[in-house]
C-alpha positions as CSV (number, residue, x, y, z in Angstrom):
1,M,210.8,51.4,-104.2
2,K,209.0,53.6,-106.8
3,S,211.2,54.2,-109.8
4,L,212.4,57.8,-110.5
5,F,211.1,57.3,-114.1
6,I,207.5,56.6,-112.8
7,I,207.8,59.8,-110.6
8,L,209.0,61.7,-113.6
9,L,206.0,60.5,-115.6
10,F,203.6,61.4,-112.7
11,S,205.2,64.9,-112.5
12,S,204.6,65.5,-116.2
13,A,201.0,64.4,-116.1
14,Y,200.3,66.4,-113.0
15,I,201.6,69.6,-114.6
16,A,199.8,68.9,-117.9
17,N,196.5,68.9,-116.1
18,G,197.1,72.2,-114.4
19,Q,197.4,75.9,-115.3
20,Y,196.9,76.9,-118.9
21,Y,199.1,80.0,-118.9
22,F,201.9,78.0,-117.5
23,N,201.4,74.9,-119.8
24,D,200.5,76.7,-123.0
25,I,202.6,79.9,-122.9
26,L,205.5,79.5,-120.5
27,T,206.2,75.8,-121.1
28,T,206.1,76.3,-124.9
29,K,208.5,79.2,-124.6
30,Q,210.8,77.0,-122.6
31,T,210.5,74.2,-125.1
32,N,211.5,76.6,-127.9
33,K,214.4,77.9,-125.8
34,Q,215.7,74.3,-125.1
35,Y,215.4,73.6,-128.8
36,S,217.5,76.6,-129.7
37,I,220.2,75.5,-127.2
38,L,220.4,72.1,-128.9
39,K,220.5,73.6,-132.3
40,Q,223.2,76.1,-131.4
41,N,225.3,73.3,-129.9
42,K,224.7,71.2,-133.1
43,I,223.4,68.3,-131.0
44,R,222.2,65.3,-132.9
45,Q,221.6,62.8,-130.1
46,V,220.6,63.0,-126.4
47,S,220.6,60.0,-124.1
48,A,219.8,59.7,-120.4
49,T,220.6,57.3,-117.6
50,S,218.3,57.1,-114.5
51,Y,219.7,56.3,-111.1
52,E,217.6,55.2,-108.0
53,A,218.0,56.7,-104.5
54,D,220.7,54.1,-103.6
55,G,222.8,55.0,-106.7
56,S,221.9,51.9,-108.7
57,V,221.0,52.2,-112.4
58,T,217.3,52.0,-113.1
59,E,216.8,48.8,-115.1
60,D,215.2,48.7,-118.5
61,F,215.0,52.5,-118.6
62,I,215.2,54.3,-122.0
63,L,215.0,58.0,-122.7
64,S,216.7,59.2,-125.9
65,Q,216.3,61.9,-128.5
66,Q,217.4,61.9,-132.1
67,I,217.7,65.3,-133.8
68,S,217.5,65.5,-137.6
69,S,220.4,66.8,-139.6
70,N,218.6,70.0,-140.4
71,S,217.3,70.3,-136.8
72,A,213.7,70.5,-137.9
73,M,212.6,67.3,-136.2
74,I,213.3,65.7,-132.8
75,I,212.2,62.1,-132.0
76,T,212.0,61.3,-128.3
77,T,211.7,57.7,-127.2
78,T,210.9,56.7,-123.6
79,E,210.4,53.2,-122.3
80,Y,209.9,51.4,-119.0
81,P,208.4,48.0,-118.3
82,S,205.5,49.2,-116.1
83,S,204.6,52.2,-118.3
84,G,205.4,50.8,-121.8
85,K,207.0,52.5,-124.7
86,S,206.1,55.9,-126.1
87,I,207.5,57.9,-129.1
88,S,207.1,61.6,-129.5
89,T,208.0,63.4,-132.8
90,S,208.3,67.1,-132.7
91,Y,208.6,69.4,-135.7
92,Y,210.1,72.9,-135.7
93,S,210.3,75.9,-138.0
94,N,211.6,79.4,-137.4
95,D,213.0,78.0,-134.0
96,K,209.5,77.3,-132.8
97,I,207.7,74.0,-132.2
98,N,204.7,73.7,-134.6
99,K,203.6,70.1,-134.3
100,T,204.0,67.1,-132.0
101,I,202.8,63.5,-132.5
102,D,202.8,61.4,-129.4
103,S,202.2,57.7,-129.6
104,A,201.8,55.2,-126.7
105,D,200.0,51.9,-126.7
106,N,196.8,52.5,-128.6
107,V,196.6,56.2,-128.1
108,K,197.9,58.9,-130.5
109,N,197.9,62.6,-129.8
110,T,198.7,65.1,-132.5
111,T,199.2,68.7,-131.3
112,T,199.6,71.6,-133.7
113,Y,200.7,75.1,-132.7
114,T,200.1,78.4,-134.6
115,Y,201.7,81.7,-133.9
116,D,201.3,85.4,-134.6
117,N,204.9,86.5,-134.6
118,N,206.1,85.2,-131.2
119,N,202.6,84.8,-129.6
120,I,200.8,81.5,-129.6
121,V,197.3,82.0,-131.0
122,S,196.1,78.4,-130.9
123,I,197.1,74.9,-129.7
124,S,194.9,72.1,-131.0
125,T,195.2,68.4,-129.9
126,F,193.6,65.6,-131.7
127,T,193.4,62.3,-129.8
128,E,192.8,58.9,-131.3
129,D,192.2,55.8,-129.3
130,T,192.3,52.8,-131.6
131,F,191.4,50.3,-128.8
132,M,188.3,52.3,-127.8
133,H,187.6,53.3,-131.4
134,S,187.2,56.9,-130.2
135,A,188.5,60.3,-131.1
136,S,188.4,63.8,-129.6
137,V,189.8,67.3,-130.3
138,Q,190.7,70.0,-127.9
139,T,191.6,73.5,-129.0
140,H,193.0,76.5,-127.1
141,L,192.4,79.9,-128.7
142,W,194.5,82.7,-127.2
143,F,193.7,86.4,-127.2
144,Y,196.2,89.2,-126.3
145,E,196.3,92.9,-125.4
146,N,199.7,94.6,-125.7
147,E,201.4,91.2,-126.1
148,T,199.9,89.9,-122.8
149,P,197.3,87.1,-122.8
150,V,193.9,88.3,-121.6
151,K,191.7,85.4,-122.5
152,M,191.8,81.8,-123.7
153,L,188.9,79.7,-125.1
154,L,189.2,76.0,-124.3
155,I,186.9,74.2,-126.8
156,K,186.3,70.4,-126.5
157,D,184.9,68.6,-129.6
158,N,183.6,71.9,-130.9
159,T,180.8,71.9,-128.4
160,D,182.1,72.3,-124.8
161,T,183.7,75.7,-124.1
162,T,185.5,76.9,-121.0
163,V,186.5,80.6,-120.8
164,V,189.8,81.3,-119.1
165,E,190.5,85.0,-118.2
166,F,193.8,86.5,-117.1
167,V,194.6,89.4,-114.8
168,K,198.0,91.2,-115.2
169,D,200.0,93.5,-113.0
170,E,201.5,96.9,-113.9
171,H,204.5,95.1,-115.4
172,G,202.4,93.0,-117.8
173,N,202.9,89.8,-115.8
174,V,200.0,87.5,-115.7
175,T,199.0,87.2,-112.0
176,E,195.6,85.5,-112.0
177,E,194.0,82.8,-114.1
178,H,190.2,82.4,-113.8
179,W,188.3,79.5,-115.3
180,K,184.6,80.1,-116.2
181,K,182.1,77.6,-117.4
182,K,178.5,78.5,-118.3
183,G,179.0,81.9,-116.7
184,R,180.2,80.4,-113.4
185,N,183.6,80.5,-111.8
186,A,185.2,77.0,-112.0
187,D,188.7,77.5,-110.7
188,N,191.4,80.1,-110.0
189,Y,195.2,80.1,-110.1
190,F,197.6,82.8,-108.9
191,Y,201.1,83.6,-110.3
192,Y,203.9,85.3,-108.4
193,Y,207.2,86.7,-109.7
194,N,210.6,87.9,-108.4
195,E,212.1,91.3,-109.0
196,K,213.4,90.1,-112.5
197,H,209.8,89.2,-113.4
198,L,210.6,85.5,-113.4
199,L,207.8,83.1,-112.2
200,T,208.4,81.9,-108.6
201,D,205.1,80.5,-107.4
202,I,201.9,79.1,-108.8
203,V,199.2,79.1,-106.1
204,H,195.9,77.2,-106.0
205,F,193.3,76.4,-103.4
206,N,194.4,73.2,-101.6
207,L,191.5,71.0,-100.8
208,K,193.2,69.1,-97.9
209,A,194.5,72.2,-96.2
210,Q,191.4,74.3,-97.1
211,R,193.5,77.3,-98.0
212,L,195.6,78.8,-100.8
213,L,199.0,77.0,-101.1
214,P,201.6,76.8,-103.8
215,D,201.4,73.9,-106.3
216,F,204.8,74.8,-107.8
217,L,207.8,76.8,-106.8
218,F,210.7,77.9,-109.1
219,E,214.2,79.1,-108.3
220,Y,216.8,80.6,-110.7
221,D,220.5,81.4,-110.9
222,D,221.8,84.9,-111.5
223,Q,221.4,84.4,-115.3
224,G,217.7,83.6,-114.9
225,T,218.1,79.9,-115.6
226,L,215.8,77.5,-113.7
227,I,217.9,75.5,-111.2
228,Q,215.2,74.2,-108.9
229,F,211.5,73.2,-109.2
230,T,209.2,72.1,-106.4
231,Q,205.8,70.5,-106.8
232,I,203.2,70.0,-104.0
233,P,200.5,67.6,-105.2
234,Q,196.9,68.3,-104.2
235,G,195.7,66.3,-101.2
236,S,199.3,65.2,-100.2
237,D,201.6,66.2,-97.4
238,D,204.6,65.1,-99.4
239,Y,206.4,67.0,-102.2
240,L,209.3,66.6,-104.6
241,V,212.2,69.0,-105.3
242,W,214.0,68.8,-108.6
243,Q,217.4,70.4,-109.0
244,Y,219.0,71.0,-112.4
245,V,222.7,71.2,-113.3
246,Y,223.9,72.6,-116.6
247,N,227.2,72.6,-118.4
248,A,228.9,75.7,-119.8
249,N,227.0,75.5,-123.0
250,G,223.6,75.6,-121.3
251,L,222.8,71.9,-121.8
252,K,221.2,70.1,-118.9
253,E,223.6,67.6,-117.4
254,K,221.7,66.3,-114.4
255,E,218.2,66.3,-112.8
256,L,218.4,65.5,-109.1
257,C,215.2,64.6,-107.2
258,F,214.7,64.9,-103.4
259,N,211.7,64.4,-101.1
260,K,210.5,66.9,-98.5
261,T,213.0,65.6,-95.9
262,K,215.8,66.4,-98.4
263,Q,216.5,62.7,-98.9
264,P,217.5,61.7,-102.5
265,V,214.8,60.0,-104.6
266,G,217.1,59.5,-107.6
267,R,218.7,61.4,-110.5
268,I,218.8,61.5,-114.3
269,E,222.1,62.2,-116.2
270,Y,222.2,63.3,-119.8
271,T,224.8,62.7,-122.5
272,Y,225.0,64.7,-125.8
273,R,226.5,63.9,-129.1
């Protein structure tokens, strides 16, 4: 049986390789929101326990966070035998993430964020691979009109540039994301929203189905809190559904994972101190 922890890692990697508006703008806003909730609740330690589909505890699983006394730094440790140990250190100021250092095996990623008020204007990631004796840098430069992104330049190693352009609707919601390289269209993503302007679907051309299909689906409660997330991997007939349970203070208590037949895959439970 595939461990829930491995599925969780796969899910994170799949999202990270996808849509830039979602990854850079929306996900960073969510990261800052979750940080504010931890800070408001004066949380200093978060630990998690993973359970498999049969209810047994996932062996040798570690997922923990240590929050500094001034809440300016969060150290996240994850470990599993088949994936190894990784440590992520995130730094915050003015309730916003401004730097993250991720270390796993021989690879170290340092990501820095810069803002203009509440808008992200650049995200730069420097990657060092000590085993391969190599290094690379990727920078995302964001441009806005009336507080809405209209363009992003993805620059790799200061030489390779992809232009990402955005289309917005009458409400200012980003509805389309177009990747262009050397003047040619490289890829397109489409965003859909509910009546509260909350993101519900991210749609992309599915190679296997040869038509537009959702990559991700989002559902919310009446307060606008995300309670369910569905991902449909490219080239696969299967998909995963994640359901989230929160306590009265807004802290996530459980993540429940199901397959497309609604059978449980596993769950993760969180403890706060």
